[in-house]
N, C-alpha and C positions, 0 to 999 in steps of 0.2 A: 261737351263734357268738361272742358277746361273752365268755361264760364261757371258751370255748376260748382266745381271745386272752389273757385274763388268766392262765390256767394256763400258757400257752406263755411268757409273760413271766416268770412265777415260775420256770419250768423253766430258762430261759436264765440268770436271775440265780443260781440254785443251781449251774449248771455253771461259771459264772465264779468263784463263791466257792470251789468245791472246787478248781478249777484253781489259784487263788491260794494256797490252803492247801498244796498239794503243792509249789508253787514255793518258798514262803517258809519254811514250817515245817521241812522237812528241813535247810535251811541253818542254821537256828537250833540244831537238835539237833547238827549237825556242829561248829558253833562251840563249843557247850557241852562236847562230848566232848574238845576240845583244851585246855580250861582245866585248870590245875593249882592246887593249894593254894599260895598265895604263900609260906607258911612253909616248905613242903617245898622249893620252888625255892631259897629262901635257904640252906637247909641243904645243898643240893647244890653251891652255889657255893664256890670256893676262898676261904680266909679273907682273903688279901691283895687279890685282885682279883675283881670280879664282872662278867661279860660282860652288858652291858645290851641290846645289839643286835648282831646279826651281819651284817646287810645294810644297804646304804645306804637311807635312808628316802626314800620318794617323797612329794612334797608334794601335799596335797589342798587347798592354799590357792589360792583363785581370785583373789587380789590381783594386780595387774599386776606384771610382772617389772621390776627396776631397769633403767634405761637409762643409757648412757654417751655422753659428748660425742664420742668417737672411734669412728666406724663400723667401723674396722679391728679393734676389740676387742669381746669379748663376755663375758658373765657365766655361770659354771657354778656350780650349787649343789653343795657338798661334803657337808654334813650339816645336819640341822635337829632340832627337838624338844629343844633345849637349854633349861634352866631358868635364866633370868636370868644369862646368861654375861657375865663382866666382862673377862676377859683370855685370851689364848692365846699359846703359843710353841712352836716346833719343838724336838724333842729326839731324840737318838740318830742312828743312821746309816741309818735306813730311811724317813725323812720322816714319822715319827710326830709327834703334836701333843699338848701338854698344854692342857686347857681348864678354866678355873675357872668354877664356878657360885657365885653370890653367897651361897647358903646354906651353903657350906663344902665342897662336893663338888669333888674334883680328878679329872677324867676324862682318860683316854688315848684319843685317836682314832688308830687304827692306819691306816697308809697302805696296807697290803696289802689289807684288805677293808672298811675304814671301820667297823670295830667300835668301839663305845664301851665302855671298861673303867673301872670305878671303882677308883682307886688309894688315895684318902684321903677321909675325911669329917671335916674339921676343925671344931671347936666354935667357932662364931662368933655374934655378934649382928649380924643383917642388917637392922636397922631403918634406914629412910631410906637414906643413902649409906654405911652401914656394911656389913661383910661380908668375904668372901674377895675381895680386890680386885686384887692384882698378882702377877706371876710373872716370874722371869728365870732363864735357864740359863747357867751359866758353866763351860766346860771348863777344868779346872785344868791348869796347866803347871808344869814343873819350876822355872821362874824366878819363880813366885809364891812369896812368903815364907811357908812353912808354919811356920817358927820363930816368926814374929810371931803366927800363930794360936795356937800353944801358949802363948805368953807372955801373951796377952790372954784366953785361955779361962778366966775366973775366975768371979767372982760374978755377972756379967751373963748367963752362959750356963747354960741348963738344957735338959733334953731334953723332947721330946713323943713320945708313943707312937703307933704306927700300929695298924691294926685287929688285926693278928695278933701284936702284941708288947706285952705289958703291963709289961715291965720297962724300966728306964732304963739308959743307958750314959753313962759319963763323956764329956763333949763333946770335950775335948781329945784323948782317945784315939781317939774316933770320927773326928775330923777328920783325924788323921794315920794312920789305919789303912790307907789306900790311897795309893800314891805319886802317882797322878794321877786322882783321882775327878772325876766330873762333878757339880757342885753345882747344886741347884735351890733358889731362894729364893722364899718366899711372904710377901706382906703381907696381914694379916688383922686384923679387929677381934675379938680373942679374947674368949670368954665362959666363964662357969663351966659345967662339965659338968652340975651339979645344977640350974642355973637360968640359961638363956641370956639372961635379962633383966639378969643381973649381969655388967656389962662389965668386963673386966680391963685392956684397953688395945689400942691399935693396935700390932701386933707384927710383927717380921720373923723368920721361921724359915729355917734352912738345912737341907736334906736332901741325902743322897747318892743318886745315880741309878745303878741297875744295868741296863745296856742288854741284858744277856743274858736276865734273867728279867723285865725291865720292871717294876721295883719301886723304891720310895722307902724309905729307912731313915735311922736316926740323926738324927731331927729335933731340932734344937738352936735354942733362942732366942738370937738374936744382937743384937737391938735392941728395947727396950721404949719405946714412944712414947706420948704422952698421948692421951686419947680424949674428955675432958670439956672444956666442956659439950656440944659436938657438937649434934645428931647428924649434921650435915652437914659438908662440907668436910674429909673425912678423906684426900683425895688417894688414895694407894695405888698409883700406878704405880711399877714397878721396871724397870730395864734393866741389863744387864751390859756393862761395858767389858772385853771379852775380851783386848784388847791389853795392858792394864795390870793386870788382875785386880781391878777395883773394881766395886762395885755402886752405882748411883744410885737413890735413893728420894725421893719427894715426899710431903709431908703439907701439908694446907691449914691455914687459920687456926683451925678448930674454934670459930669465933665468939669468939675471944679478942682482947684489945686490949692488946698489950704492945709492947716495943721492936721485936720482929720484925715487927709490923704498923705500924711507923713512928710509934708514939707515944713521943716522946722521954722522957716521964716515966712510961712504962708499966712493966710488970713486966719482969724480966730475961729473957734468952733462955731459952725453955722448950720447944724442939723443935717449935714450930708454925710454919706459913708458910715452910717451908724445903725446899730440896733438899739431901739428905745424900749425901756420897760416903764410902763405908766400904770397909774391907777385908773379906775373906771371913768374919772372925769378928766383925764389927761395930765394930771399932776405927777411928779416923779414918784416912783414906787419907793417905799421905805426900804432901806438897805442897798440902794443903788450904789455902785462902786465909787462914783465920783462926787457923791454928795458933799464930802468934806472939802474937796478941791474947789467946788463951786462957791462954798461959803468963805473960804480963805482968800480967794481972788475973784473979785466981781467980774473981771473980763472973761472968766470961765464959767459964767452962770449957766450957760446952756448945757454944760456937762452933767448937770443934776439928773437929767432924763436918760442919759446914755448908759447902756449896759456893755456895749462894745463899739469899736470904730475901726477905721482902716479897711473898709469893705468896698470893693469896686462896684459890685451889684449882686443881688441875691433874689432868688425866687423860692427859697426853701428855708423854713424854720420848723423845728420839732423839739419836744421835750421828752427826754428819756423817761419812760414810765416807771423804771426801777429806781433811778437815782434822782430824778427831778432836774437833771442838768440839761442845759440848752445845747442843741447842735444846729448847724446851718450848712447850706451849700453856698458856694460863691463862684461867680463866673469870671474866668480869666479873659484877657484880650484875644488871644488865639491859642493859648495853651495854659495848662495848669488850672483847669476848673478844680474846685476843692470841695471836700467834706471836712468840716471843722467841729471840734468841741469848743463851745463858747462859754468860758468861765468868766466871772465878773471882772470887768476891766480889760477884756480881751482886745488886743490890737492885732488885726488880721494882716497888716503889713503893706497894703496897697498905698501908694503906687511903687513902693520900693521893693516889695517882695510879693511874688505869687508862687505857690508851690513851696517845697522845702527851702529854707533859707540858704542852705549850702549850694543850691542851684542858682542863686542870684548873685548879683555883684556886691551885695552887702557883706562887709567883713565882720560886723558886730551888731547885735540888737541895739546898741547905743546909737546907731544911725537912724533909728526910728524915733518918732515923737513919743515922749513919755510924760504923762501929766502928773508931776510931783510924786513919782514913785508908785502911783496907783494902777499903772498900766501893766499888762501882761501879754507877751508874745508867745505863741506856740505854733509849731509846724502843723500843717493839715494832717489828719489821720489817714487821708487818701487824696491822691491827685490824679487827674487824667493828663498825661503829657501833652496830648493834643485836645483842644477844647471840643466838648460834645454839646455845649449849651445846657449844662446841668440845671434842672429846675427844682421840683419839690422833693422833700425828704419826709419819710413817714416811718415811725416806729410802729410795727404791726402788733397792736395790743390785743391779741386774740389767739386762740388755739384751734380755730375752725379749719385752718389750712394745714395743720400739723405742728407739732412742738418744735420742729427745726426752725420755723419762722417766727415763733412767738418772741416778742420783744427785740427782734432784729430789724434791720433797716431795708426799706425799699426807696429807690431814688429814680426819678424820671429824667429824660433829656428832651431838648427841643430840636436838635439837629437830625436825629436818626429815628425817632419813635421807639427808642429802647427803654426798657425797664431794668434797673440794676438791683442786685441783692447783695447785702453785706452782713456778715455775722460779727456781732460785737464780742470782744474778748471777755474773759472771765471776770475781771475786775471792772469792766465797762469803762476802761480808760482809752480805748481805741478799737481797731478792727483786727480780725485775724484772717489769714489767708493760707490756703494749702499750697499755692504756687510759690516757690522759693523767691522768684524774682520780685513778686509783689511784696512778700513778707520782708524783703531786705530793705527796700527804700520807699515802700508805700506809694509808688508811682506806676501807673499803667503806661509803659513807654512804647508798646508795640501792639499789633493786632491780637496776638496770642494772649497777652496780659489783659487787654481790654475785653476780650471774649470771656475771660475767666470770671468776670463779675456781671456779665449780661444774663439776666433772668428771662426776659421776654423781648421779642422782636416783632416788627411788623405792625405796631400800633399806628393807626392813621394819623400822620403828621405829628405835631409836637405834643408831648405830655405836659400839661400845665399843673395838674394837681393829683395827689395820691392820698387817699383817706381810708382808714379802717371804719367800716360801717357798723351801726348798732347790731346788725345781724352777724357780725364777726367776719365778714368777707372783705376783700380788698377792692376798693373802687378806683378807677383810673379815668381821668378827664383828659380829652384830647382837643387840640385847638384847630379850628378851621373856620374860614369866613362864613360858611353857611352850613357845613356838615360836621360840626363838632359833636363828639360822642362822649357818653359815659358807659363804661363797661365794668364788670366786676369779675374777680377771680374766685372761683368756687372749686370744691372737690369734684373730680371727674366722676360722672355717673357710672356705677359698676354695671 
């Protein structure tokens, strides 16, 4: 009897094992039959674009979903599986989106079926804060001066090739080849094709967009900026002023100590710690605040492109849709991350001042570098007493989420995955707060004051971009080496 029981146990065990074999092993064989040679797949792809995925990706991530302060709103995932995404922007007439990955990949996310298509693979050095960092789209208009582009398309402009085009074209001819092209601008830390450790510079390129076949062409270098010593504080944010046909770009201090960092005896202006305002070809925009200074003193010639200076590092630029005035975010070393209104000639104060000037060791604005009276210092309109790694800033230019949010500000951070909301005051000269402590000094000094401006929490990792979509909803880009996401904030379904 004992022997029978032992054999019966063995029999039951074998039955279970065989059952598991037929359940598991066929699925492995089926999966194997579907696999293809990666080289063959690449050969079947079109040269210019490669479809990476055709269907929306379902998340298998068990982390809690982000939560919002407003129960009338909810978060929808748009796509995921992005590799270290840094910036995004909408393009074309179908609600498509360009997404940048830090390693140099430019992806097109189609609105029709949320396919991700590779448009470009730019050669970058992506160590630390370097990489493919910023993108802006500007729809050209007939009143933008193309003659100025032709006149300035000289020694600074050169071309960059796309994947299916090994030839180069004259930049001035390319720029004028279409009456009203859509231009796409990229900010990248360019590297040598032979050795990506050999860094060439922080550079801004202009491409032309073809909305019919969804392609980029005629890549032209329009601005060559410094990159050393680095490797941090490269800035990289770009935005387009479509009303006036200008591009704003920001670069950080690159750990330099010159006049632009408010060292009065430091090196001459060298294109660091600045916000630049340029034309479509990289030339200084008409009306820039330091144009007169640059002509009076040749040693200050670089100033002609600058709109502001004294910036430690920034990942956020935005134009107020009501006033047309520029705002930015700025990163402090370990405290006093800032939100600023950036008027022409703005000196943000780094390295002498971060946060309100009364909290620094500076006794007078005269301690700052002033370029022949054309400079302007102003305190931030808001500061975090303890750094949160502030990133992008976005004026929500829509009413789809409710009138309380229209033309007010959303800001992301890198340290906590928080989304912040700020209400602009009536004359749009600053921010208004219900909490008296914040209203008094405009600094969030404790957890209670920090919580007062938090709108959303639990976003996966760092928020790197915030954009108002053509559908009127708010889109959030989060950073992760392999699982970067895009989500959008929409009204709660009733």
